N, CA, C and O of each residue as an XYZ file, in Angstrom:
404
protein
N     -15.310    -21.838     12.652
C     -14.589    -22.690     12.185
C     -15.672    -23.463     11.379
O     -16.780    -23.774     11.815
N     -15.114    -23.764      9.963
C     -15.696    -24.550      8.794
C     -15.729    -26.145      9.534
O     -14.676    -26.322     10.147
N     -16.644    -27.306      9.626
C     -16.417    -28.314      9.466
C     -16.394    -28.718      8.063
O     -16.669    -27.942      7.148
N     -15.864    -30.676      7.803
C     -15.675    -30.883      7.058
C     -16.648    -31.037      5.776
O     -16.267    -30.793      4.631
N     -18.111    -31.525      6.146
C     -19.227    -31.773      5.616
C     -19.155    -29.990      4.827
O     -18.544    -30.147      3.770
N     -19.460    -28.808      4.946
C     -19.606    -28.082      4.410
C     -19.076    -28.008      3.970
O     -19.596    -27.449      3.004
N     -17.199    -28.270      3.573
C     -16.979    -27.811      2.585
C     -16.413    -29.316      1.460
O     -15.428    -29.381      0.724
N     -17.271    -30.142      1.680
C     -17.098    -30.780      1.021
C     -18.531    -30.938      0.053
O     -18.808    -31.656     -0.907
N     -19.466    -29.638      1.001
C     -20.947    -29.658     -1.291
C     -20.483    -28.361     -1.589
O     -21.191    -27.355     -1.548
N     -19.026    -28.398     -1.954
C     -18.057    -26.779     -2.233
C     -18.142    -26.761     -3.389
O     -18.330    -25.819     -4.159
N     -17.898    -28.643     -3.696
C     -16.866    -28.818     -5.806
C     -17.763    -27.790     -6.699
O     -18.828    -27.206     -6.899
N     -16.869    -27.975     -6.940
C     -16.868    -27.288     -8.534
C     -17.802    -25.529     -8.122
O     -18.554    -25.162     -9.025
N     -17.721    -24.608     -6.892
C     -17.672    -23.528     -6.800
C     -17.075    -22.590     -7.305
O     -16.010    -22.802     -7.883
N     -17.609    -21.314     -7.214
C     -15.939    -20.147     -7.888
C     -15.389    -20.075     -6.221
O     -15.499    -21.064     -5.496
N     -14.806    -18.810     -5.743
C     -13.776    -18.093     -4.989
C     -15.261    -17.875     -4.410
O     -15.382    -18.597     -3.420
N     -16.658    -17.007     -4.710
C     -16.636    -16.070     -3.978
C     -18.023    -16.983     -3.137
O     -18.472    -17.055     -1.993
N     -18.331    -17.586     -4.510
C     -19.264    -18.698     -4.017
C     -19.386    -20.100     -2.167
O     -20.313    -20.452     -1.438
N     -17.439    -20.490     -2.237
C     -17.034    -20.410     -1.204
C     -16.793    -19.165      0.150
O     -16.834    -19.193      1.380
N     -16.614    -18.454     -0.581
C     -16.511    -17.436      1.062
C     -17.699    -17.038      1.125
O     -18.236    -16.865      2.219
N     -18.323    -16.820     -0.011
C     -19.999    -16.634      1.392
C     -20.610    -17.836      2.001
O     -21.407    -17.642      2.919
N     -20.306    -19.300      1.551
C     -20.762    -20.712      2.095
C     -20.620    -20.294      3.407
O     -21.423    -20.056      4.309
N     -19.050    -20.247      3.275
C     -17.974    -19.998      4.807
C     -18.709    -19.044      5.334
O     -19.409    -19.378      6.290
N     -18.764    -17.563      4.857
C     -19.182    -16.809      6.248
C     -20.649    -16.515      6.124
O     -20.828    -15.299      6.060
N     -21.894    -17.296      6.060
C     -22.838    -17.104      6.001
C     -22.962    -15.713      4.872
O     -23.012    -16.888      4.507
N     -23.039    -14.768      4.162
C     -23.146    -14.044      3.466
C     -23.915    -13.651      1.956
O     -23.110    -13.258      1.112
N     -24.539    -13.674      1.760
C     -24.776    -13.591     -0.266
C     -23.165    -13.174     -0.657
O     -22.304    -12.365     -0.309
N     -23.375    -14.352     -1.675
C     -21.637    -13.277     -3.054
C     -22.003    -12.369     -3.357
O     -21.106    -11.848     -4.020
N     -23.299    -11.385     -3.287
C     -22.844    -10.412     -4.263
C     -22.342     -9.265     -3.288
O     -21.668     -8.292     -3.628
N     -22.908     -9.635     -1.702
C     -21.470     -8.567     -1.102
C     -20.210     -8.863     -0.660
O     -19.382     -8.147     -0.097
N     -20.157    -10.479     -1.123
C     -18.756    -10.761     -1.169
C     -17.697     -9.678     -2.619
O     -16.724     -8.955     -2.406
N     -18.387     -9.974     -3.996
C     -18.101     -9.417     -4.365
C     -17.646     -7.643     -4.182
O     -16.720     -6.947     -4.596
N     -19.396     -7.322     -2.960
C     -18.536     -5.195     -3.004
C     -17.692     -5.352     -2.035
O     -17.010     -4.360     -1.777
N     -17.503     -6.393     -1.346
C     -16.989     -6.131     -0.101
C     -15.002     -5.666     -0.997
O     -14.237     -4.785     -0.603
N     -14.729     -6.826     -2.407
C     -13.762     -7.147     -3.224
C     -13.034     -5.836     -2.927
O     -12.131     -5.300     -2.285
N     -14.751     -5.548     -4.473
C     -14.868     -4.096     -4.669
C     -14.335     -2.654     -3.876
O     -13.467     -1.855     -4.229
N     -15.183     -2.660     -2.708
C     -14.049     -1.796     -2.200
C     -12.833     -1.786     -1.552
O     -11.994     -0.889     -1.627
N     -12.757     -2.799     -0.915
C     -11.577     -3.153     -0.719
C     -10.275     -2.677     -1.867
O      -9.236     -2.214     -1.398
N     -10.412     -2.811     -3.125
C      -9.818     -2.995     -3.882
C      -9.721     -0.686     -4.550
O      -9.005     -0.053     -5.325
N     -10.686     -0.404     -3.792
C     -10.743      0.918     -4.317
C     -10.242      1.371     -3.515
O      -9.541      2.326     -3.852
N     -10.259      0.968     -1.778
C      -9.523      1.370     -0.780
C      -7.852      1.577     -1.204
O      -7.240      2.642     -1.122
N      -7.497      0.733     -1.507
C      -6.104      0.283     -1.176
C      -5.550      0.826     -2.607
O      -4.353      0.582     -2.762
N      -6.082      1.409     -3.520
C      -5.800      2.196     -4.510
C      -5.464      3.194     -4.414
O      -4.639      3.991     -4.861
N      -6.128      3.107     -3.825
C      -6.758      5.717     -3.437
C      -4.310      5.295     -2.819
O      -3.186      5.425     -3.306
N      -5.116      4.718     -1.318
C      -3.796      4.368     -1.082
C      -2.479      4.638     -1.254
O      -1.871      5.645     -0.892
N      -1.973      3.452     -1.966
C      -1.061      3.194     -3.133
C      -1.385      4.691     -3.883
O      -0.612      5.303     -3.147
N      -1.769      5.451     -4.516
C      -1.729      5.848     -5.837
C      -1.268      7.171     -4.950
O      -0.380      7.813     -5.510
N      -1.788      7.805     -3.420
C      -1.223      8.313     -3.273
C       0.647      8.385     -2.269
O       1.343      9.145     -1.595
N       0.631      7.429     -2.671
C       2.387      6.872     -1.624
C       2.708      6.768     -2.285
O       3.699      7.489     -2.168
N       2.775      6.206     -3.547
C       3.554      6.582     -4.936
C       3.839      7.167     -5.522
O       4.692      6.648     -6.242
N       3.575      8.538     -5.854
C       2.805      9.781     -5.812
C       3.788     10.725     -4.447
O       4.400     11.774     -4.643
N       3.700     10.065     -3.267
C       4.512     11.409     -2.939
C       5.680     10.901     -2.120
O       6.004     11.414     -1.049
N       6.685      9.223     -3.017
C       7.710      9.219     -2.732
C       8.451      9.640     -3.707
O       9.583     10.115     -3.615
N       7.358      9.346     -5.350
C       8.119      9.760     -6.601
C       8.934     10.902     -5.919
O      10.127     10.992     -5.631
N       7.512     12.026     -5.710
C       8.059     13.532     -4.890
C       8.834     13.791     -4.419
O       9.177     14.939     -4.703
N       9.780     13.039     -3.335
C      10.096     12.305     -2.428
C      11.861     11.565     -3.275
O      12.729     11.055     -2.566
N      11.968     11.665     -4.438
C      12.761     10.863     -4.817
C      13.646      9.727     -3.919
O      14.816      9.396     -3.723
N      12.040      9.302     -3.442
C      12.621      8.479     -2.666
C      12.415      6.182     -3.995
O      11.510      5.355     -3.884
N      13.417      6.133     -4.736
C      13.377      4.832     -5.654
C      12.976      3.636     -4.482
O      12.040      2.838     -4.536
N      13.578      3.728     -3.856
C      13.445      2.005     -2.695
C      12.067      2.190     -2.388
O      11.319      1.280     -2.747
N      11.580      3.140     -1.820
C      10.010      2.619     -1.560
C       9.415      3.136     -1.922
O       8.473      3.424     -1.185
N       9.403      3.943     -3.897
C       8.749      3.374     -4.766
C       8.500      2.813     -5.018
O       7.276      2.711     -5.087
N       9.474      1.577     -5.546
C       9.899      0.314     -6.119
C       9.262     -1.068     -4.794
O       8.709     -2.123     -5.105
N       9.588     -0.574     -3.316
C       8.659     -1.558     -2.327
C       7.033     -1.160     -2.385
O       6.385     -2.204     -2.463
N       6.340     -0.205     -2.375
C       5.014      0.482     -2.408
C       4.303     -0.382     -3.466
O       3.319     -1.065     -3.181
N       4.782     -0.333     -4.568
C       4.637     -0.318     -5.836
C       4.286     -2.377     -5.928
O       3.203     -2.779     -6.353
N       5.096     -3.102     -5.585
C       5.536     -4.705     -5.590
C       4.609     -4.991     -4.095
O       3.519     -5.560     -4.057
N       5.082     -4.641     -3.355
C       3.803     -5.379     -2.071
C       2.261     -4.941     -1.808
O       2.088     -3.786     -1.422
N       1.769     -5.305     -1.887
C       0.303     -4.629     -1.692
C      -0.300     -5.388      0.029
O      -0.267     -6.588      0.302
N      -0.693     -4.511      0.745
C      -1.394     -4.677      2.166
C      -2.095     -4.213      1.980
O      -1.460     -3.287      1.474
N      -3.547     -3.762      1.852
C      -4.560     -3.865      1.469
C      -4.723     -2.168      2.194
O      -5.631     -1.803      2.941
N      -3.155     -1.050      1.536
C      -3.424     -0.091      2.244
C      -1.910      0.681      3.620
O      -1.363      1.748      3.903
N      -1.902     -0.979      4.079
C      -1.767     -0.278      5.565
C      -0.255     -0.245      5.360
O       0.109      0.822      5.854
N       0.521     -0.723      5.002
C       1.645      0.549      4.246
C       1.918      0.903      3.610
O       2.927      0.402      3.115
N       1.561      1.634      3.214
C       1.051      2.928      1.928
C       0.297      3.921      2.939
O      -0.445      4.854      2.634
N       0.520      3.663      3.698
C      -0.800      4.385      4.974
C       0.526      5.294      6.304
O       0.670      6.428      6.760
N       1.183      4.012      6.440
C       2.409      3.696      7.125
C       3.920      4.963      6.600
O       4.757      5.538      7.296
N       3.720      4.961      5.395
C       4.669      5.922      4.785
C       3.826      6.834      4.663
O       3.616      7.333      5.768
N       3.356      7.207      4.029
C       2.803      8.296      4.158
C       2.587      9.778      5.221
O       2.802     10.944      4.888
N       2.119      9.291      6.507
C       2.315      9.005      8.007
C       3.398      8.758      8.698
O       4.011      9.650      9.285
N       3.620      7.972      8.699
C       4.882      8.559      9.679
C       6.046      8.183      8.934
O       6.794      8.956      9.533
N       7.008      7.469      7.891
C       8.313      7.681      7.358
C       7.739      8.154      6.311
O       6.594      8.270      6.747
N       7.695      8.548      5.141
C       8.051      9.801      4.862
C       8.114     11.249      5.448
O       8.222     12.245      4.732
N       8.040     11.279      6.766
C       8.522     12.704      7.818
C       9.956     12.649      8.063
O      10.717     13.612      8.153
N      10.356     10.897      8.200
C      11.430     10.736      8.302
C      12.374     11.970      8.058
O      11.540     12.867      8.179
N      13.577     12.618      7.792
C      14.391     13.393      6.996
C      16.154     13.147      7.851
O      16.445     13.321      9.034
N      17.028     12.701      6.707
C      18.009     11.835      7.145
C      19.041     13.220      7.364
O      18.736     14.189      6.667
N      20.465     13.409      8.456
C      20.907     14.819      7.988
C      22.513     14.913      7.758
O      23.495     14.719      8.474
N      22.271     15.366      6.207
C      22.990     15.103      5.864
C      23.961     16.135      5.660
O      23.672     17.331      5.618
N      25.900     15.344      5.444
C      27.043     16.681      6.118
C      26.449     17.877      5.080
O      26.422     17.421      3.937
N      26.036     19.071      5.132
C      26.956     19.776      4.037
C      27.450     20.572      4.259
O      27.361     21.359      5.201
N      28.616     20.474      2.698
C      29.665     21.835      3.289
C      29.428     22.703      2.557
O      28.683     22.935      1.605
N      31.149     23.789      3.884
C      31.002     24.556      3.988
C      31.333     25.142      2.768
O      32.250     24.906      1.981
N      29.672     26.610      2.743
C      31.147     26.855      0.754
C      32.328     28.056      1.618
O      32.656     28.523      2.709
N      32.632     28.069     -0.047
C      34.585     29.209      0.296
C      33.978     30.790      0.909
O      32.908     31.310      0.593
N      34.373     30.998      1.272
C      34.458     32.238      1.575
C      34.534     33.166      1.023
O      35.728     33.278      0.747
N      34.149     33.761      0.745
C      34.130     35.032     -0.931
C      35.564     36.052     -0.668
O      35.716     36.603      0.423
N      36.386     36.191     -1.586
C      37.399     36.719     -1.375
C      37.131     38.173     -1.944
O      36.404     38.174     -2.938
N      37.577     39.424     -1.507
C      36.842     40.439     -2.242
C      38.059     39.948     -3.329
O      38.813     38.975     -3.313
N      37.847     41.406     -4.553
C      38.716     41.715     -5.473
C      39.609     42.145     -4.814
O      39.318     42.121     -3.618
N      40.847     42.646     -5.076
C      41.944     43.311     -5.263
C      42.090     44.404     -6.293
O      42.107     44.157     -7.499
N      42.216     45.850     -5.693
C      42.291     46.737     -7.187
C      43.200     47.343     -7.712
O      43.024     47.907     -8.791
């Protein structure tokens, strides 16, 4: 937990500098971490959106497009939810009738 004396000296700092001061690591590492997390999320999101589009699953496509969960929802969709198939009633084909000559 960060004490208030530490937070008092953070006036005029950007968000990377604030995180750097709170976590005790350099701003370069914070920036690198943000880039890595962004790339990680983009890869999983792209694959999940591609898979939901191929399955023509519009609700999942919209949910995956809107919500950013650092790839967690995307990974769950790819490996869990996209495997689920719902049984649909199939209509019986009409029996073929023989043509009379």
